[in-house]
ROVEXLUM-883215 format. One record per residue (C-alpha): x, y, z. Coordinates in steps of 0.5 Angstrom, whole numbers, padded with zeros to 4 digits, always signed. Layout:
BEGIN
XYZ/...
//
This chain:
BEGIN
+0007-0030+0050/+0000-0031+0046/-0001-0037+0042/-0002-0033+0036/+0005-0030+0037/+0008-0037+0039/+0005-0040+0032/+0008-0034+0028/+0015-0035+0031/+0015-0043+0030/+0013-0042+0023/+0019-0037+0022/+0023-0042+0026/+0021-0048+0022/+0024-0044+0016/+0030-0042+0019/+0031-0050+0021/+0030-0052+0014/+0035-0048+0011/+0041-0051+0015/+0038-0058+0018/+0036-0064+0014/+0029-0066+0015/+0026-0073+0013/+0022-0074+0007/+0015-0075+0011/+0016-0069+0015/+0017-0065+0008/+0011-0068+0006/+0007-0065+0012/+0011-0058+0011/+0009-0058+0004/+0002-0060+0005/+0002-0054+0010/+0005-0049+0005/-0001-0051+0000/-0006-0050+0005/-0004-0043+0007/-0003-0041+0000/-0011-0043-0001/-0013-0039+0006/-0009-0033+0003/-0012-0033-0003/-0020-0034-0001/-0018-0029+0005/-0016-0024+0000/-0022-0026-0005/-0028-0025+0001/-0025-0019+0004/-0030-0013+0005/-0024-0008+0004/-0017-0008+0003/-0015-0006+0010/-0018-0013+0013/-0011-0016+0010/-0007-0010+0012/-0001-0015+0014/-0001-0018+0007/+0006-0015+0005/+0008-0018+0012/+0005-0025+0010/+0008-0025+0003/+0015-0024+0006/+0014-0030+0011/+0011-0035+0006/+0016-0033+0001/+0022-0035+0006/+0018-0041+0008/+0017-0043+0001/+0024-0042-0001/+0026-0046+0005/+0022-0052+0003/+0026-0052-0004/+0032-0052+0000/+0030-0058+0004/+0027-0062-0002/+0033-0060-0006/+0038-0063-0001/+0033-0070-0001/+0033-0070-0008/+0041-0070-0009/+0043-0074-0003/+0037-0080-0003/+0033-0079-0009/+0027-0080-0005/+0024-0073-0003/+0018-0076-0001/+0011-0078-0003/+0008-0070-0005/+0014-0069-0009/+0014-0076-0013/+0007-0075-0014/+0007-0068-0017/+0013-0071-0022/+0009-0077-0024/+0002-0075-0024/+0002-0068-0026/+0007-0069-0031/+0004-0076-0033/+0011-0079-0031/+0014-0076-0038/+0020-0071-0037/+0017-0067-0043/+0010-0067-0041/+0012-0065-0034/+0017-0060-0037/+0012-0056-0041/+0007-0056-0036/+0012-0053-0031/+0015-0048-0036/+0007-0046-0037/+0006-0045-0030/+0012-0040-0029/+0010-0036-0036/+0003-0035-0033/+0006-0033-0026/+0012-0029-0028/+0009-0026-0035/+0002-0025-0033/+0000-0025-0026/+0006-0022-0023/+0007-0017-0028/+0000-0014-0028/+0000-0014-0021/+0006-0010-0020/+0004-0005-0025/-0003-0004-0021/+0000-0004-0014/+0005+0002-0017/+0000+0006-0020/-0005+0005-0014/+0000+0007-0009/+0002+0013-0013/-0006+0015-0014/-0007+0014-0006/-0001+0018-0004/-0003+0024-0009/-0011+0023-0007/-0009+0024+0001/-0009+0032+0001/-0016+0032-0002/-0019+0027+0002/-0016+0030+0009/-0019+0037+0006/-0026+0033+0005/-0026+0030+0012/-0025+0037+0015/-0030+0040+0011/-0035+0035+0013/-0033+0036+0021/-0034+0043+0020/-0041+0043+0017/-0043+0038+0023/-0044+0032+0018/-0039+0028+0022/-0036+0028+0029/-0029+0029+0032/-0029+0021+0033/-0031+0020+0026/-0026+0025+0023/-0020+0021+0027/-0023+0015+0025/-0023+0017+0017/-0016+0020+0018/-0013+0014+0021/-0016+0010+0015/-0013+0014+0010/-0006+0014+0013/-0007+0006+0014/-0009+0005+0006/-0003+0010+0004/+0002+0005+0008/-0002-0001+0006/-0001+0001-0002/+0006+0004-0001/+0008-0003+0002/+0004-0007-0003/+0008-0003-0008/+0015-0006-0005/+0012-0013-0003/+0010-0015-0010/+0017-0016-0012/+0018-0022-0007/+0013-0025-0011/+0017-0023-0018/+0023-0026-0015/+0020-0032-0012/+0018-0034-0019/+0025-0032-0022/+0028-0036-0016/+0024-0042-0017/+0026-0043-0025/+0033-0042-0023/+0033-0047-0017/+0030-0052-0022/+0035-0051-0027/+0041-0052-0022/+0037-0058-0019/+0037-0062-0026/+0044-0060-0027/+0046-0063-0020/+0042-0069-0021/+0045-0071-0027/+0052-0070-0024/+0050-0074-0018/+0047-0080-0022/+0053-0080-0026/+0058-0079-0021/+0055-0082-0015/+0051-0088-0017/+0054-0090-0024/+0048-0088-0028/+0048-0086-0036/+0046-0079-0037/+0039-0081-0040/+0037-0085-0034/+0040-0080-0029/+0036-0074-0033/+0030-0078-0033/+0030-0080-0025/+0032-0073-0023/+0029-0069-0028/+0022-0072-0026/+0023-0071-0019/+0026-0064-0020/+0020-0062-0024/+0015-0065-0019/+0019-0061-0013/+0018-0054-0018/+0011-0056-0019/+0009-0057-0011/+0013-0050-0010/+0010-0046-0016/+0003-0048-0015/+0002-0045-0008/+0007-0039-0011/+0002-0038-0016/-0004-0038-0011/-0001-0033-0007/+0001-0029-0014/-0007-0029-0015/-0009-0027-0008/-0004-0021-0009/-0007-0019-0016/-0014-0020-0013/-0012-0015-0007/-0009-0010-0011/-0015-0010-0017/-0020-0010-0012/-0019-0003-0009/-0022+0000-0003/-0029-0001-0004/-0033-0004+0002/-0037-0009-0002/-0037-0017-0002/-0033-0019-0008/-0037-0025-0010/-0043-0022-0009/-0041-0016-0013/-0038-0020-0018/-0044-0024-0020/-0048-0018-0020/-0044-0014-0025/-0043-0020-0029/-0050-0024-0029/-0054-0018-0027/-0057-0015-0033/-0062-0020-0037/-0061-0017-0044/-0054-0019-0044/-0056-0026-0042/-0061-0026-0047/-0056-0023-0053/-0051-0028-0051/-0056-0034-0051/-0058-0032-0058/-0051-0032-0060/-0049-0039-0058/-0056-0042-0061/-0054-0038-0067/-0047-0041-0067/-0050-0048-0066/-0055-0048-0072/-0050-0044-0077/-0043-0047-0076/-0041-0054-0076/-0040-0053-0068/-0043-0058-0064/-0050-0056-0064/-0053-0060-0058/-0047-0056-0054/-0048-0049-0056/-0056-0049-0057/-0056-0052-0050/-0051-0047-0047/-0055-0042-0050/-0062-0044-0048/-0059-0044-0041/-0057-0037-0041/-0064-0035-0044/-0067-0038-0038/-0062-0035-0033/-0064-0028-0036/-0071-0030-0035/-0070-0032-0028/-0066-0026-0027/-0071-0021-0030/-0076-0024-0025/-0072-0023-0019/-0070-0016-0021/-0078-0015-0022/-0080-0018-0015/-0074-0014-0011/-0077-0008-0014/-0084-0009-0012/-0081-0011-0005/-0077-0005-0005/-0083-0001-0007/-0088-0004-0002/-0083-0004+0004/-0082+0004+0003/-0089+0005+0003/-0090+0001+0009/-0084+0005+0012/-0087+0012+0010/-0094+0009+0013/-0090+0007+0020/-0087+0014+0020/-0094+0017+0020/-0097+0013+0025/-0091+0014+0030/-0091+0020+0035/-0087+0025+0033/-0080+0024+0035/-0078+0031+0038/-0071+0030+0041/-0067+0032+0035/-0071+0039+0035/-0068+0040+0042/-0061+0040+0040/-0058+0047+0040/-0052+0049+0035/-0047+0053+0039/-0045+0057+0033/-0049+0057+0026/-0048+0061+0020/-0055+0062+0016/-0055+0065+0009/-0059+0066+0003/-0059+0062-0003/-0055+0067-0007/-0049+0066-0002/-0050+0058-0003/-0044+0058-0009/-0039+0061-0004/-0040+0055+0001/-0041+0050-0005/-0034+0047-0006/-0037+0044-0013/-0038+0051-0015/-0031+0053-0013/-0033+0056-0006/-0028+0056-0001/-0032+0058+0005/-0032+0052+0008/-0024+0052+0008/-0024+0059+0011/-0029+0056+0017/-0023+0051+0018/-0018+0057+0018/-0022+0061+0023/-0022+0055+0028/-0015+0054+0027/-0014+0062+0028/-0018+0062+0035/-0014+0056+0037/-0008+0059+0036/-0010+0066+0039/-0014+0065+0045/-0012+0057+0046/-0019+0055+0046/-0023+0050+0041/-0028+0053+0037/-0035+0049+0037/-0037+0046+0030/-0040+0052+0026/-0046+0049+0023/-0047+0052+0016/-0054+0052+0013/-0058+0055+0007/-0065+0059+0009/-0070+0061+0004/-0073+0065+0009/-0067+0070+0008/-0066+0075+0003/-0062+0072-0003/-0055+0076-0001/-0057+0076+0007/-0053+0072+0012/-0054+0071+0020/-0050+0069+0025/-0053+0065+0031/-0050+0063+0038/-0054+0058+0042/-0060+0059+0037/-0060+0066+0038/-0059+0071+0032/-0053+0076+0035/-0051+0079+0028/-0053+0079+0021/-0050+0082+0014/-0051+0083+0007/-0046+0082+0001/-0047+0083-0006/-0044+0077-0010/-0039+0078-0016/-0037+0085-0012/-0032+0087-0008/-0032+0092-0001/-0027+0098-0002/-0026+0101+0005/-0022+0108+0006/-0016+0107+0011/-0017+0114+0013/-0012+0117+0008/-0015+0116+0001/-0017+0123-0001/-0020+0121-0008/-0027+0118-0008/-0029+0112-0012/-0036+0111-0015/-0040+0105-0012/-0046+0103-0008/-0045+0106-0001/-0045+0101+0005/-0042+0099+0012/-0037+0093+0013/-0041+0088+0018/-0036+0087+0023/-0034+0094+0025/-0039+0098+0022/-0034+0102+0018/-0037+0106+0012/-0035+0102+0005/-0037+0102-0002/-0039+0096-0006/-0035+0096-0013/-0034+0091-0019/-0029+0087-0021/-0027+0092-0026/-0026+0097-0021/-0022+0093-0016/-0015+0094-0019/-0016+0102-0019/-0019+0102-0012/-0012+0098-0010/-0008+0103-0013/-0011+0109-0010/-0010+0106-0003/-0017+0103-0001/-0017+0096+0002/-0021+0091-0002/-0024+0085+0001/-0028+0079-0003/-0035+0077+0000/-0032+0070+0003/-0027+0074+0007/-0032+0079+0009/-0037+0073+0012/-0030+0070+0015/-0028+0076+0018/-0035+0078+0021/-0036+0071+0024/-0029+0071+0027/-0030+0077+0031/-0037+0075+0033/-0034+0068+0036/-0028+0073+0039/-0034+0077+0042/-0038+0070+0045/-0032+0065+0046/-0033+0066+0053/-0040+0063+0053/-0038+0058+0048/-0033+0055+0053/-0037+0049+0056/-0035+0045+0062/-0034+0039+0057/-0029+0044+0054/-0025+0045+0060/-0025+0038+0062/-0022+0037+0055/-0017+0042+0056/-0015+0039+0063/-0014+0032+0060/-0009+0035+0055/-0005+0039+0061/-0005+0032+0065/-0002+0028+0060/+0004+0033+0060/+0004+0036+0067/+0000+0031+0072/+0002+0034+0078/-0001+0041+0078/-0008+0038+0075/-0008+0033+0081/-0006+0038+0086/-0012+0043+0083/-0018+0039+0081/-0022+0038+0084/-0018+0038+0091/-0018+0046+0091/-0023+0048+0085/-0028+0045+0082/-0029+0044+0074/-0034+0050+0074/-0030+0055+0078/-0024+0053+0073/-0029+0055+0068/-0031+0061+0071/-0024+0064+0071/-0022+0062+0064/-0029+0065+0062/-0027+0071+0065/-0020+0071+0061/-0023+0070+0055/-0029+0075+0056/-0023+0081+0056/-0019+0077+0050/-0014+0074+0054/-0011+0068+0051/-0012+0061+0056/-0006+0058+0051/-0001+0058+0057/-0006+0053+0061/+0000+0051+0065/+0002+0058+0068/-0006+0059+0069/-0006+0052+0073/+0000+0054+0077/-0002+0061+0079/-0009+0058+0081/-0006+0052+0085/-0002+0058+0089/-0008+0062+0091/-0014+0058+0091/-0012+0056+0099/-0013+0063+0101/-0019+0065+0096/-0024+0061+0092/-0027+0068+0089/-0026+0067+0082/-0026+0074+0080/-0020+0075+0085/-0017+0069+0082/-0018+0072+0075/-0014+0078+0077/-0008+0074+0080/-0008+0070+0074/-0008+0076+0069/-0002+0078+0073/+0002+0072+0072/+0000+0073+0065/+0003+0080+0065/+0008+0078+0059/+0003+0076+0054/-0002+0082+0056/+0004+0087+0055/+0006+0084+0049/-0002+0084+0047/-0003+0092+0048/+0004+0095+0049/+0008+0095+0043/+0016+0094+0044/+0021+0100+0043/+0015+0105+0043/+0011+0109+0048/+0004+0107+0049/-0001+0113+0051/-0006+0111+0056/-0011+0114+0061/-0010+0113+0068/-0015+0113+0074/-0016+0118+0079/-0014+0115+0086/-0020+0119+0089/-0024+0115+0084/-0021+0109+0086/-0022+0109+0093/-0030+0111+0092/-0031+0105+0088/-0027+0101+0093/-0032+0104+0098/-0038+0102+0094/-0036+0094+0093/-0040+0090+0097/-0038+0083+0099/-0043+0077+0099/-0043+0070+0099/-0045+0070+0091/-0039+0075+0090/-0038+0082+0090/-0042+0088+0087/-0042+0095+0086/-0047+0100+0090/-0045+0106+0087/-0050+0112+0086/-0053+0112+0079/-0051+0120+0079/-0044+0118+0080/-0043+0113+0075/-0046+0118+0070/-0041+0123+0072/-0035+0118+0072/-0037+0115+0065/-0037+0122+0062/-0030+0123+0064/-0028+0116+0061/-0031+0118+0055/-0028+0125+0055/-0021+0122+0056/-0022+0116+0051/-0023+0121+0046/-0016+0124+0047/-0013+0117+0045/-0018+0116+0039/-0016+0123+0036/-0009+0121+0037/-0011+0114+0033/-0009+0110+0039/-0013+0104+0043/-0017+0106+0049/-0013+0104+0055/-0014+0105+0062/-0009+0103+0067/-0011+0102+0074/-0009+0100+0081/-0009+0092+0081/-0015+0092+0087/-0020+0096+0083/-0019+0094+0076/-0024+0088+0076/-0029+0093+0079/-0028+0099+0074/-0028+0094+0068/-0035+0091+0071/-0037+0099+0071/-0035+0101+0064/-0037+0094+0060/-0044+0096+0059/-0042+0103+0056/-0036+0101+0053/-0035+0094+0051/-0028+0095+0047/-0025+0099+0053/-0019+0096+0055/-0017+0096+0063/-0011+0094+0065/-0007+0094+0072/+0000+0096+0074/+0002+0089+0076/+0000+0087+0069/+0005+0091+0065/+0012+0089+0064/+0017+0093+0067/+0021+0095+0060/+0014+0098+0058/+0014+0105+0057/+0007+0109+0058/+0005+0116+0057/-0001+0118+0061/-0005+0123+0056/-0011+0124+0061/-0014+0122+0068/-0021+0120+0069/-0024+0125+0075/-0031+0126+0077/
//
């Protein structure tokens, strides 16, 4: 057990013992002194805490100190009633603070109770309640701000996690404080009741056991009881004050004393004005002239000193800024920051800034957050931070999308307009500015806000500018997501899987396959739009087949076959016959005969004329599917699928090629053509 844990346990054990076991007066003196020192420590700790979370265990401290103080009350009461000698501390407080007079001591005690109960406790309770409510209400907004900063690259994932944890801790702290202040309020009430009970009990003990008259008994026991109340209520008052300081300070990261003095005495003209008023009161009124004029001169002198300090600090600040600027000019240029390449960038002209500015009602940042979540759910991989920045070199309404610093797509929008697209069955035309939808290059029309309802009623698909940009960005990310999957991303995926399934990870990586080989398999899957979310199935399949082959293309085919349920669900709707195109077995044999194996992998050596003929047949057969409004899907033998896909991907990127082993047995297929040449 740690020493700190042992100390806390002993502290609570002492309180428990005092509740049931009589203790001598000298030990009570020691414990009362310790109680007072703890109260001062807590008050100054709260005063000089830079932020409230430095005292995150304060509600627990409040409970412990309250129990300890009540235990002291019980012990001192027992000594007062049984021996009439509660020790030096209680007797001194009763005689010295109360002046040895029952009436004076009673009045001082009642005033302390009123100050604590009616002023400090009541205000602290209200502030704690309001702060807890506002902290909880502000949590969603703070979390959205963190997500926005994370997506713009202003903070890292680690910083975002730290800020989220801090928000949670603040909410828990102020929620606990809202209830913990009830301890302080109850302690003050208990102190008042205990004092009244002690006085009555003391009079009864003095008259019945010691033969004293009511006056003598009241004078003896009441002074001791008031001393006991004072010695317990002063630490209670200090802790009440500490509680008030903590909840009124808020969560500002600042030094309490420095900020307080600066805000109170940091404006020279305020000090001048106060000094003039004090001097005026000393001269005009019968008040003590020497005192008020002297105090007024002190304020004026402090104001002059503060003005000189401010002026000096301003000059020093200007000099320091000039020296820093000069030093930066003299230093060689730091080009390290220029070498950084952002994985994904969205640059836009100044006309699109309102869509990205939260203060102007723009929600583009929120949409970027949703894109990353959507891709994570759809493809099972984490999209890198998407950097948003304005570019004055672009046209006002233009935007471009960059992947690893290179522009891969662009688009243009009209602010305060909507894009209307004909789904294909709307015959009635609508007036507007002709354009093309940037994601799929479909014909569209820009319309105004007033035309929106009419266009929707006619059957047009109407989209606002932020949705256009978000959709375009999503499609570009889908297209290039395989390139964006780095080894570090794969390592993070491996680490996540290892937490729940350590055996398969330990078996596969790095004993059978290296991290780079696993990356190639995952990239192959993502390149054709296959989700890698079921990472357990992927790793188990790789562990099954890696001993026989380390060819990442062949391993990818095995993984695809293991994921046939997901592939079938993606391309072949249930309870519906899907139209597809098949591949002539002769063509399959020809392609396999043209495959050459090397140490670097397999490649095709097909004659260009044969390639052209095959692609001509593919184009012809795919048009049959397009005329039926179906997706272009070709089904091949498992052994030839990857080579045929590699042959066609340079000509038709959207062509879907699946093997028979990737189709569930309950899927109904209908061939509408066969690729021959």
